[in-house]
C-alpha positions as CSV (number, residue, x, y, z in Angstrom):
1,X,7.1,117.6,-13.8
2,X,10.5,116.1,-14.5
3,X,11.6,112.5,-14.0
4,X,15.0,111.1,-13.2
5,X,16.5,107.7,-12.8
6,X,18.4,107.1,-9.6
7,X,21.8,105.6,-10.6
8,X,23.9,105.7,-7.5
9,X,24.7,107.5,-4.2
10,X,27.6,107.9,-1.9
11,X,25.2,108.7,1.0
12,X,22.9,111.4,2.2
13,X,24.3,114.9,1.5
14,X,27.1,113.3,-0.6
15,X,27.4,112.9,-4.3
16,X,24.7,111.0,-6.2
17,X,24.3,110.2,-9.9
18,X,21.0,110.7,-11.7
19,X,20.0,110.2,-15.3
20,X,17.8,113.1,-16.6
21,X,16.7,113.1,-20.2
22,X,19.3,110.5,-21.1
23,X,22.2,112.3,-19.5
24,X,23.9,111.6,-16.2
25,X,24.3,114.4,-13.6
26,X,26.2,114.5,-10.3
27,X,24.0,116.1,-7.6
28,X,24.0,116.4,-3.8
29,X,22.0,113.5,-2.4
30,X,18.9,114.9,-0.8
31,X,16.9,111.9,-1.9
32,X,17.9,109.6,0.9
33,X,16.7,111.9,3.7
34,X,13.1,110.5,3.6
35,X,13.4,106.8,4.0
36,X,9.7,106.2,3.3
37,X,9.8,107.9,-0.1
38,X,13.4,106.9,-1.0
39,X,13.7,106.0,-4.7
40,X,15.5,102.7,-5.3
41,X,18.6,102.4,-7.5
42,X,17.4,102.1,-11.1
43,X,14.0,103.6,-10.3
44,X,12.4,106.5,-12.0
45,X,11.0,109.3,-9.8
46,X,9.6,112.8,-10.0
47,X,12.0,115.5,-8.7
48,X,12.7,119.2,-8.3
49,X,16.1,120.9,-8.2
50,X,17.3,122.6,-5.0
51,X,20.4,124.5,-6.2
52,X,22.9,126.8,-4.4
53,X,24.3,129.5,-6.6
54,X,27.6,131.3,-6.6
55,X,26.5,134.8,-5.5
56,X,29.9,136.4,-6.1
57,X,29.6,136.7,-9.9
58,X,29.6,140.1,-11.5
59,X,26.8,141.4,-13.6
60,X,29.3,141.8,-16.5
61,X,30.4,138.1,-16.2
62,X,26.8,136.9,-16.1
63,X,25.7,138.9,-19.2
64,X,28.9,138.4,-21.3
65,X,29.5,134.7,-20.9
66,X,26.9,133.1,-23.2
67,X,27.6,134.4,-26.7
68,X,26.6,131.0,-28.2
69,X,23.1,131.5,-26.7
70,X,23.1,128.0,-25.1
71,X,20.4,126.6,-22.8
72,X,22.1,123.8,-20.8
73,X,24.2,123.1,-17.7
74,X,27.7,121.9,-18.0
75,X,29.6,120.1,-15.2
76,X,32.6,122.0,-13.9
77,X,33.5,119.4,-11.2
78,X,31.5,117.2,-8.9
79,X,28.1,118.9,-8.3
80,X,29.4,122.3,-9.5
81,X,27.9,123.4,-12.9
82,X,28.0,126.3,-15.3
83,X,24.4,127.1,-16.3
84,X,23.6,128.7,-19.6
85,X,20.2,130.1,-20.4
86,X,17.8,132.8,-21.5
87,X,16.0,135.3,-19.2
88,X,12.3,134.6,-19.8
89,X,10.7,136.9,-17.2
90,X,11.3,139.4,-14.4
91,X,9.8,139.7,-10.9
92,X,11.4,137.3,-10.2
93,X,14.0,137.1,-12.9
94,X,13.7,133.6,-14.3
95,X,16.3,131.9,-16.5
96,X,15.4,129.0,-18.8
97,X,18.5,126.7,-18.9
98,X,16.8,123.9,-20.8
99,X,16.9,121.2,-18.2
100,X,16.0,123.6,-15.4
101,X,14.6,127.0,-14.7
102,X,16.3,129.1,-12.1
103,X,15.0,132.2,-10.3
104,X,16.7,135.2,-8.8
105,X,20.1,134.9,-10.5
106,X,20.0,138.7,-10.7
107,X,17.6,141.3,-9.3
108,X,16.2,143.9,-11.7
109,X,12.9,145.4,-12.7
110,X,14.2,146.3,-16.2
111,X,12.1,144.5,-18.8
112,X,14.8,145.0,-21.4
113,X,16.8,142.0,-19.9
114,X,14.0,139.6,-21.0
115,X,15.4,137.6,-23.9
116,X,19.0,138.1,-22.9
117,X,21.3,135.0,-22.8
118,X,23.4,134.7,-19.7
119,X,25.4,132.2,-17.7
120,X,26.1,131.7,-14.0
121,X,27.6,129.1,-11.7
122,X,25.6,126.6,-9.7
123,X,27.9,125.8,-6.8
124,X,25.8,122.8,-5.7
125,X,23.3,121.0,-8.0
126,X,20.8,119.4,-5.6
127,X,17.7,117.2,-6.2
128,X,14.9,116.0,-4.0
129,X,12.1,113.6,-4.8
130,X,8.5,114.9,-4.9
């Protein structure tokens, strides 16, 4: 289970800033939906990602855009990120991006993709407290 520190928010469903593993991330605020379990500014809390992915990327773009074999996410703008990772399993296809694991980036039953390094766009990085 991952932990984050709640730094700031512009309001529910707007931009919020969290610190995860010493780095700040801009996310969509899904934290303030539940008033009873709302983390306070500066407070550490357990969370899960709830991301929306850019589904218009080509197979070629996904498979050719991580030659450095990175495992991370890099901010493009706001809560939009480029994710870099390694495929660790199929059924569903799971990609290890370091700070997060994302499923169903692509759909395949071909085991030869396991171990491949890819990248893809997260159109909205979201977080909710658990």
